[in-house]
C-alpha positions as CSV (number, residue, x, y, z in Angstrom):
1,X,11.3,14.8,28.8
2,X,7.6,14.4,28.8
3,X,6.2,18.1,28.0
4,X,3.1,17.6,30.2
5,X,5.6,17.1,33.2
6,X,8.0,20.1,32.5
7,X,7.1,21.6,35.8
8,X,7.0,18.5,38.0
9,X,8.2,19.4,41.4
10,X,6.4,17.4,44.0
11,X,5.5,13.9,45.2
12,X,2.8,12.8,47.4
13,X,1.8,9.3,48.7
14,X,-1.7,8.4,50.0
15,X,-0.3,5.9,52.4
16,X,-3.6,4.1,53.2
17,X,-7.3,4.9,52.7
18,X,-7.7,3.3,56.3
19,X,-8.6,5.9,58.9
20,X,-9.3,6.1,62.5
21,X,-11.9,8.9,61.9
22,X,-15.4,9.0,60.7
23,X,-15.6,12.6,59.5
24,X,-18.5,14.0,57.8
25,X,-16.6,16.5,55.8
26,X,-14.2,14.0,54.4
27,X,-14.0,14.3,50.5
28,X,-13.0,10.6,50.1
29,X,-16.3,9.4,51.8
30,X,-16.4,6.5,54.3
31,X,-13.1,4.8,55.4
32,X,-12.4,1.4,57.1
33,X,-10.1,1.1,59.9
34,X,-8.0,-1.1,58.0
35,X,-6.8,-1.7,54.4
36,X,-4.0,-2.0,52.1
37,X,-1.0,0.5,52.1
38,X,1.8,1.5,49.7
39,X,4.6,-0.9,49.7
40,X,7.4,1.1,51.3
41,X,10.1,-0.4,49.0
42,X,8.4,0.3,45.9
43,X,7.7,3.9,47.1
44,X,11.3,4.3,47.8
45,X,12.6,3.1,44.4
46,X,10.1,5.5,42.7
47,X,11.5,8.4,44.7
48,X,15.0,7.5,43.7
49,X,14.1,7.4,39.9
50,X,12.1,10.6,40.1
51,X,14.5,12.5,41.6
52,X,17.2,11.5,39.3
53,X,15.3,13.1,36.5
54,X,13.4,15.9,38.1
55,X,14.1,18.7,40.7
56,X,11.6,17.6,43.4
57,X,11.1,20.3,46.0
58,X,8.6,18.7,48.4
59,X,7.2,15.3,49.4
60,X,4.1,14.8,51.5
61,X,2.5,11.5,53.0
62,X,-1.2,11.4,54.0
63,X,-4.2,9.2,54.0
64,X,-6.5,8.0,55.4
65,X,-4.5,8.0,58.4
66,X,-0.7,7.2,57.3
67,X,0.6,6.8,61.0
68,X,-1.3,3.4,61.0
69,X,1.7,2.4,59.1
70,X,4.5,4.5,60.4
71,X,7.3,2.4,59.4
72,X,6.3,3.0,55.7
73,X,6.1,6.8,56.4
74,X,9.4,6.8,57.8
75,X,10.8,4.7,54.9
76,X,9.6,7.2,52.3
77,X,10.7,10.3,54.1
78,X,14.1,8.9,54.8
79,X,14.5,8.4,51.0
80,X,13.3,11.9,50.4
81,X,15.7,13.3,52.9
82,X,18.5,11.3,51.0
83,X,17.5,12.7,47.7
84,X,17.7,16.3,49.1
85,X,13.9,17.0,48.8
86,X,13.7,20.2,50.8
87,X,10.3,20.0,52.2
88,X,9.0,16.8,53.6
89,X,5.8,16.8,55.3
90,X,3.1,14.5,56.9
91,X,-0.7,15.2,57.4
92,X,-2.1,13.1,60.2
93,X,-5.1,13.3,62.4
94,X,-2.8,12.4,65.4
95,X,-4.9,9.3,66.7
96,X,-3.2,6.1,65.5
97,X,-2.7,4.6,69.1
98,X,-4.0,5.1,72.5
99,X,-0.5,3.8,73.8
100,X,1.5,6.9,75.0
101,X,4.7,5.0,74.9
102,X,3.9,4.1,71.2
103,X,3.0,7.7,70.3
104,X,6.2,9.1,71.7
105,X,8.1,6.4,70.0
106,X,6.4,7.2,66.5
107,X,7.2,10.9,67.0
108,X,10.9,10.1,67.5
109,X,10.7,7.8,64.4
110,X,9.4,10.7,62.3
111,X,11.9,13.1,63.4
112,X,14.9,10.5,62.9
113,X,13.4,9.7,59.2
114,X,13.8,13.4,58.4
115,X,10.1,14.6,58.5
116,X,10.3,18.4,58.7
117,X,6.7,19.3,59.2
118,X,3.6,17.7,60.6
119,X,0.1,19.1,59.8
120,X,-2.5,17.9,62.5
121,X,-5.9,17.8,61.3
122,X,-7.8,19.1,64.1
123,X,-11.4,20.8,63.9
124,X,-14.9,20.4,64.9
125,X,-15.3,17.5,62.2
126,X,-12.3,15.3,63.4
127,X,-13.2,15.7,67.1
128,X,-16.6,14.4,66.5
129,X,-15.0,10.9,66.4
130,X,-11.4,11.3,67.5
131,X,-10.6,11.9,71.2
132,X,-8.9,15.2,71.6
133,X,-6.6,13.9,74.6
134,X,-4.6,11.4,72.5
135,X,-4.2,14.1,69.7
136,X,-2.9,16.6,72.3
137,X,-0.4,14.0,73.6
138,X,0.9,13.2,70.4
139,X,1.3,16.8,69.7
140,X,3.3,17.5,72.7
141,X,5.6,14.3,71.8
142,X,6.1,15.9,68.4
143,X,6.9,19.3,69.9
144,X,9.7,17.8,71.9
145,X,11.5,16.8,68.8
146,X,13.1,18.9,65.8
147,X,10.0,18.3,63.7
148,X,7.7,21.5,63.3
149,X,4.0,20.9,64.1
150,X,1.1,23.0,63.2
151,X,-2.6,22.4,63.6
152,X,-4.4,22.1,60.0
153,X,-8.2,22.7,60.5
154,X,-10.7,22.5,57.8
155,X,-13.1,25.4,57.5
156,X,-16.8,25.1,56.4
157,X,-17.8,27.8,53.7
158,X,-14.7,29.8,54.7
159,X,-12.7,30.8,57.8
160,X,-14.8,33.7,58.6
161,X,-18.2,31.9,58.2
162,X,-20.1,32.0,61.4
163,X,-21.5,28.6,61.3
164,X,-21.6,26.1,64.4
165,X,-18.5,23.8,63.0
166,X,-16.2,26.8,62.6
167,X,-17.0,28.1,66.0
168,X,-16.6,24.8,67.5
169,X,-13.1,24.5,65.6
170,X,-12.0,27.9,67.0
171,X,-12.8,26.7,70.4
172,X,-10.7,23.3,69.9
173,X,-7.9,25.4,68.2
174,X,-7.5,27.7,71.4
175,X,-6.3,24.4,73.4
176,X,-3.4,24.1,71.0
177,X,-2.5,27.7,70.7
178,X,-2.3,28.0,74.4
179,X,0.0,25.0,74.4
180,X,2.3,27.0,72.0
181,X,1.1,25.1,68.7
182,X,0.7,27.4,65.9
183,X,-2.2,26.9,63.4
184,X,-1.8,26.8,59.6
185,X,-4.3,28.4,57.2
186,X,-6.0,25.2,56.9
187,X,-8.1,24.3,54.0
188,X,-11.9,24.9,52.9
189,X,-14.1,22.1,52.6
190,X,-14.9,21.0,49.1
191,X,-18.4,19.5,48.5
192,X,-17.6,15.8,47.5
193,X,-17.5,12.4,49.4
194,X,-19.1,12.8,52.8
195,X,-19.1,16.5,52.8
196,X,-21.6,16.5,49.8
197,X,-23.9,13.9,51.7
198,X,-23.8,15.4,55.2
199,X,-23.1,19.1,54.7
200,X,-25.1,19.9,51.6
201,X,-27.2,22.7,53.2
202,X,-23.9,24.7,53.5
203,X,-23.2,24.6,49.8
204,X,-25.2,26.5,47.1
205,X,-27.7,24.3,45.3
206,X,-26.9,24.3,41.5
207,X,-23.7,26.1,42.2
208,X,-20.5,24.7,40.4
209,X,-17.6,24.4,42.6
210,X,-14.0,23.8,41.3
211,X,-11.8,21.4,43.4
212,X,-8.7,23.4,44.3
213,X,-6.7,20.2,44.7
214,X,-7.4,19.1,41.4
215,X,-4.1,18.7,39.0
216,X,-4.0,20.3,35.6
217,X,-3.5,17.3,33.3
218,X,-1.8,19.2,30.8
219,X,0.8,20.7,33.4
220,X,1.4,18.2,36.0
221,X,3.4,19.5,39.0
222,X,2.6,16.6,41.4
223,X,2.6,12.9,41.1
224,X,0.4,11.3,43.8
225,X,0.7,7.6,44.3
226,X,-2.3,5.7,45.6
227,X,-2.2,2.9,48.3
228,X,-2.6,0.4,45.5
229,X,0.2,1.6,43.4
230,X,-2.0,3.8,41.0
231,X,-0.2,6.9,39.9
232,X,-1.1,9.1,36.8
233,X,-2.4,6.7,34.2
234,X,-0.4,3.7,35.3
235,X,0.5,1.5,38.3
236,X,3.9,1.4,39.7
237,X,3.6,-2.2,40.9
238,X,3.3,-3.3,37.3
239,X,5.5,-0.6,35.7
240,X,8.6,1.3,36.3
241,X,7.7,4.9,37.3
242,X,9.9,6.5,34.6
243,X,7.9,4.4,32.1
244,X,4.6,5.8,33.5
245,X,6.0,9.4,33.5
246,X,7.5,9.3,29.9
247,X,4.3,7.7,28.5
248,X,1.9,10.0,30.4
249,X,-0.6,11.8,28.2
250,X,-3.9,13.7,29.3
251,X,-5.7,11.4,26.9
252,X,-4.1,8.2,27.8
253,X,-6.1,5.6,29.4
254,X,-5.8,4.5,33.1
255,X,-3.9,0.9,33.3
């Protein structure tokens, strides 16, 4: 077993970079409405192979907006359930369709596939471009299933900071808590991508920030697949995932 992956316990899939939002806090920068997405069959085979060799405790799908490709998301979570991965989560902004019938259908699909938890990205930034009425309806549809749903806001500077964005976020969150939907601790915005361009006045000039989501390359706990198949320093479209994991080194070149 690769010594750099002794503690591997989590799988993540960036299903697509395509997104329905145009958020100024997005760490990835600008997104198009359409784009490539991870091949569901390749993802499933990778899950099977990894779980045969590692004790994976959690799996997450996100994007972009992953529910632009709900069949792929469900295929991934169905495989995760089959392989006894206990925690199976989706992060979504909740706006992938304006059709109420389709929103209800997708909520049912997610429940059937074995998704345990949905984190709904709702805050002042998302709601600048994403209509809240559609997100609230999707949340209501999920709440009628067996899936747990929580609002997952992004905070600017920190949750307590009294800036206009945080104040607006709290106003929006109240609409969900009043409907019985709980709020997660969320996350604090990291100055990269759009955030670095549009929110720079909120970050100290010359201050060095440590990305809390950056993996320690010498102690990899999470393998994250990109829509183009890239994972660690390899690509699952060209190599078997176990070959990639076994050959991984912090100093190896990206294929």
